[in-house]
C-alpha positions as CSV (number, residue, x, y, z in Angstrom):
1,X,9.4,-33.3,1.6
2,X,7.7,-31.4,4.0
3,X,8.9,-28.1,4.1
4,X,6.0,-25.9,6.2
5,X,5.5,-28.5,8.6
6,X,7.9,-30.9,10.6
7,X,11.0,-30.6,8.3
8,X,10.5,-26.5,8.9
9,X,14.1,-25.5,8.6
10,X,13.7,-22.5,10.2
11,X,12.8,-20.8,13.9
12,X,9.3,-19.2,13.7
13,X,10.1,-16.1,15.4
14,X,13.5,-15.7,12.9
15,X,12.1,-12.5,11.1
16,X,9.5,-11.8,13.4
17,X,9.2,-7.5,13.5
18,X,10.6,-7.3,9.7
19,X,8.5,-6.0,7.0
20,X,9.0,-7.7,3.6
21,X,7.9,-7.1,0.1
22,X,7.4,-9.5,-1.7
23,X,6.9,-8.6,-5.7
24,X,5.3,-11.2,-8.2
25,X,3.5,-13.1,-4.9
26,X,0.5,-14.4,-6.8
27,X,2.4,-17.5,-8.1
28,X,5.3,-19.6,-8.6
29,X,8.2,-18.8,-5.9
30,X,7.3,-15.3,-5.5
31,X,4.4,-16.9,-3.9
32,X,6.5,-19.6,-2.1
33,X,8.8,-16.7,-1.1
34,X,5.6,-15.2,1.4
35,X,4.7,-18.2,2.5
36,X,8.1,-18.7,3.9
37,X,8.7,-15.4,5.2
38,X,5.3,-15.5,6.7
39,X,6.1,-18.4,8.7
40,X,9.2,-17.0,9.7
41,X,7.0,-14.4,11.7
42,X,8.0,-11.5,9.0
43,X,4.9,-8.9,8.2
44,X,4.9,-9.5,4.8
45,X,3.2,-7.5,1.9
46,X,2.3,-9.5,-0.9
47,X,2.6,-7.7,-4.8
48,X,1.2,-8.1,-7.9
49,X,-1.2,-6.9,-10.5
50,X,-3.6,-9.9,-10.0
51,X,-5.0,-8.3,-6.6
52,X,-7.8,-11.3,-6.2
53,X,-4.8,-14.2,-5.9
54,X,-2.8,-11.5,-3.4
55,X,-5.8,-11.3,-1.6
56,X,-6.3,-14.9,-1.4
57,X,-2.6,-15.5,-0.4
58,X,-2.8,-12.8,2.5
59,X,-5.3,-14.8,3.7
60,X,-3.4,-18.4,4.1
61,X,-0.5,-16.4,5.2
62,X,-2.4,-15.2,8.3
63,X,-2.6,-18.9,9.0
64,X,0.7,-19.4,9.0
65,X,2.6,-16.7,11.5
66,X,1.9,-14.0,13.7
67,X,3.2,-11.2,11.5
68,X,0.5,-8.6,9.5
69,X,0.1,-9.3,5.8
70,X,-1.3,-7.0,3.5
71,X,-1.7,-6.9,-0.2
72,X,-0.9,-4.2,-3.0
73,X,-2.1,-4.4,-6.6
74,X,1.1,-3.1,-8.7
75,X,2.1,-2.8,-12.0
76,X,5.8,-2.9,-12.2
77,X,6.0,-1.2,-15.8
78,X,4.4,1.5,-14.5
79,X,7.0,4.0,-13.2
80,X,4.1,6.2,-11.5
81,X,2.1,3.5,-10.1
82,X,5.2,1.9,-7.9
83,X,5.9,5.3,-6.9
84,X,2.4,6.0,-6.1
85,X,1.6,2.5,-4.2
86,X,5.4,2.4,-2.4
87,X,4.5,5.6,-0.9
88,X,1.3,4.5,0.6
89,X,2.4,1.5,1.8
90,X,5.5,3.5,3.5
91,X,2.9,6.1,5.2
92,X,0.8,2.6,6.5
93,X,2.9,-0.1,7.3
94,X,6.6,2.1,7.9
95,X,9.7,0.6,6.6
96,X,10.3,-2.7,4.5
97,X,13.1,-4.2,5.8
98,X,12.9,-7.5,3.0
99,X,13.1,-6.2,-0.7
100,X,12.4,-9.4,-3.2
101,X,12.4,-8.3,-7.1
102,X,10.6,-10.9,-8.9
103,X,8.5,-10.4,-12.1
104,X,7.4,-13.0,-14.8
105,X,10.3,-13.5,-17.4
106,X,9.8,-12.3,-21.5
107,X,8.5,-15.5,-24.0
108,X,10.7,-17.3,-25.8
109,X,12.8,-17.3,-29.0
110,X,15.7,-16.7,-30.7
111,X,17.6,-12.7,-29.5
112,X,18.5,-12.3,-33.1
113,X,14.6,-12.3,-34.3
114,X,13.3,-9.9,-31.3
115,X,12.7,-6.3,-32.0
116,X,14.3,-3.4,-30.5
117,X,10.7,-2.4,-29.0
118,X,10.1,-5.9,-27.5
119,X,12.9,-5.4,-25.1
120,X,10.6,-2.5,-23.5
121,X,8.6,-3.8,-21.7
122,X,10.8,-6.5,-19.7
123,X,13.3,-4.1,-19.0
124,X,10.9,-1.7,-17.0
125,X,9.1,-4.8,-15.3
126,X,12.7,-6.2,-14.0
127,X,15.2,-3.4,-13.9
128,X,13.6,-0.1,-14.0
129,X,11.3,-1.6,-11.4
130,X,13.7,-2.8,-9.1
131,X,16.0,0.3,-9.2
132,X,13.1,2.5,-8.6
133,X,11.9,0.1,-5.5
134,X,15.7,0.5,-4.3
135,X,15.6,4.1,-4.6
136,X,12.5,4.6,-2.4
137,X,13.1,2.0,0.2
138,X,16.8,1.8,1.3
139,X,16.5,4.9,3.3
140,X,13.9,3.4,5.7
141,X,16.4,0.6,5.8
142,X,19.4,2.0,6.8
143,X,17.3,4.2,9.3
144,X,16.3,0.9,10.8
145,X,19.6,-0.4,10.4
146,X,18.7,-3.5,8.7
147,X,17.7,-3.8,4.9
148,X,18.0,-7.5,2.5
149,X,17.6,-6.8,-0.7
150,X,17.0,-10.4,-3.3
151,X,16.3,-11.1,-7.0
152,X,14.6,-13.9,-8.1
153,X,16.5,-13.7,-11.8
154,X,18.0,-17.3,-13.5
155,X,21.2,-19.6,-14.0
156,X,21.3,-17.8,-17.5
157,X,23.5,-15.1,-15.4
158,X,26.0,-17.8,-15.4
159,X,25.4,-20.1,-18.4
160,X,22.7,-18.3,-21.4
161,X,19.9,-20.9,-21.7
162,X,19.1,-21.8,-25.3
163,X,16.7,-20.0,-27.2
164,X,15.3,-17.3,-24.0
165,X,18.2,-14.9,-25.6
166,X,15.8,-11.7,-24.3
167,X,15.8,-13.3,-20.8
168,X,19.6,-14.1,-20.9
169,X,20.1,-10.2,-21.4
170,X,17.9,-9.0,-19.1
171,X,18.7,-11.3,-16.5
172,X,22.3,-10.6,-16.9
173,X,21.5,-6.8,-16.8
174,X,20.2,-7.6,-13.4
175,X,22.9,-9.6,-12.0
176,X,25.1,-6.6,-12.9
177,X,23.0,-3.9,-11.6
178,X,23.0,-6.4,-8.2
179,X,26.3,-6.4,-7.8
180,X,27.1,-2.9,-8.5
181,X,25.0,-2.0,-5.8
182,X,27.0,-4.0,-3.5
183,X,29.4,-1.8,-3.5
184,X,27.8,1.1,-2.9
185,X,24.6,0.7,-0.8
186,X,25.0,1.3,2.9
187,X,26.7,-1.7,5.4
188,X,23.6,-2.8,6.7
189,X,22.1,-3.9,3.5
190,X,23.0,-6.6,1.0
191,X,21.9,-7.4,-1.9
192,X,22.0,-11.1,-3.5
193,X,20.4,-13.0,-6.5
194,X,18.8,-15.9,-6.7
195,X,19.1,-18.1,-9.4
196,X,16.3,-21.1,-10.0
197,X,17.1,-23.6,-12.1
198,X,14.4,-26.0,-13.5
199,X,11.4,-25.3,-11.1
200,X,7.5,-26.0,-11.0
201,X,6.3,-23.4,-11.6
202,X,3.7,-22.2,-14.1
203,X,6.6,-20.5,-16.3
204,X,8.5,-23.7,-17.1
205,X,5.2,-24.9,-18.3
206,X,5.1,-22.3,-20.7
207,X,9.1,-22.3,-22.0
208,X,8.0,-26.2,-22.3
209,X,5.0,-25.2,-24.5
210,X,7.2,-22.9,-26.8
211,X,9.8,-25.9,-27.1
212,X,7.1,-28.5,-28.2
213,X,5.9,-25.5,-30.9
214,X,9.3,-24.9,-32.5
215,X,10.3,-28.6,-32.3
216,X,7.8,-30.6,-32.6
217,X,8.9,-32.4,-29.5
218,X,6.4,-33.9,-27.1
219,X,6.3,-32.6,-23.3
220,X,7.4,-35.5,-21.7
221,X,10.8,-35.4,-24.1
222,X,11.0,-31.8,-23.4
223,X,11.3,-32.6,-19.7
224,X,13.0,-35.7,-20.4
225,X,15.5,-33.3,-22.0
226,X,15.5,-31.0,-19.0
227,X,16.3,-33.5,-16.6
228,X,19.1,-35.3,-17.9
229,X,21.0,-32.2,-17.1
230,X,19.9,-32.3,-13.7
231,X,22.0,-34.1,-11.1
232,X,19.4,-34.7,-8.5
233,X,16.9,-35.8,-11.4
234,X,13.8,-33.8,-10.3
235,X,12.3,-30.2,-10.9
236,X,12.6,-28.0,-7.7
237,X,9.9,-27.4,-5.7
238,X,9.6,-23.9,-5.3
239,X,9.2,-23.8,-1.7
240,X,13.0,-24.9,-1.9
241,X,14.0,-21.6,-3.3
242,X,12.2,-19.9,-0.9
243,X,14.0,-21.3,1.5
244,X,17.2,-19.8,0.3
245,X,15.5,-16.5,-0.4
246,X,14.7,-16.3,3.5
247,X,18.0,-17.2,4.7
248,X,19.6,-14.3,3.0
249,X,17.2,-12.1,4.5
250,X,18.0,-13.1,8.0
251,X,20.4,-11.4,10.3
252,X,22.8,-14.4,10.1
253,X,23.5,-13.8,6.6
254,X,24.4,-10.4,6.9
255,X,27.9,-11.7,5.6
256,X,26.5,-12.4,2.2
257,X,27.0,-9.6,0.0
258,X,26.6,-9.4,-4.1
259,X,26.5,-13.0,-4.4
260,X,24.5,-15.2,-6.8
261,X,23.3,-18.6,-5.5
262,X,22.0,-21.2,-7.9
263,X,19.2,-23.3,-6.9
264,X,19.1,-25.6,-9.6
265,X,20.1,-29.1,-8.7
266,X,23.4,-29.1,-9.4
267,X,22.5,-28.4,-13.4
268,X,25.2,-25.0,-14.0
269,X,28.9,-26.8,-15.0
270,X,30.3,-24.0,-13.7
271,X,31.8,-23.1,-10.7
């Protein structure tokens, strides 16, 4: 599969002139999304706490498309930091047309063992940060008559996943938040969720390590157990998930609003 070259699925001017802010872009699906959107001609601003990785990524994006790219160091758990950095971004780069809400998930483990304090940081990083970003960016989207708000969450919003109870709770809240906003936002702004399945990222590796520690299973046994649930029989490439996100960011996807789309190789059993 060569999504960036011979088999690249989109017109390379499909997002020309659009400004995309991709959170959690230093690795995984966030990084892949920045790459695909840059390949489609967008001006991409990448954000995370790891500014060194972002600077390397920005240099790579410049070689992919004709957009103007930038990086901001952003702590999604810090509301003051979000407001300050986004105000500067809007002043320097103008309105954001595409917002990709994405952040690292909380550690695994049974929900019954989580303390109330352990809910705080994940909810600040995901739900609270996303809400502030939408409040700050939606007026510019409306003034530009174009807005796309996208969440990278999890298939657990449809079928809770064992032993990641806090993540299941958080992802469900994010999906409900987005669905509620889909009834309130201006008609020119769509909001949708992507639900990744077993994807070849560091996050999946950390979940595998947690399962190995808890059960004594080998890495091979954990992966085999996962793949037995996936009809396509392999992990998802982050670029595949990024392509789904990019499609929802296109003008052609303006009729898709308030949906949660799984990119999971058919693992979900629900309709």
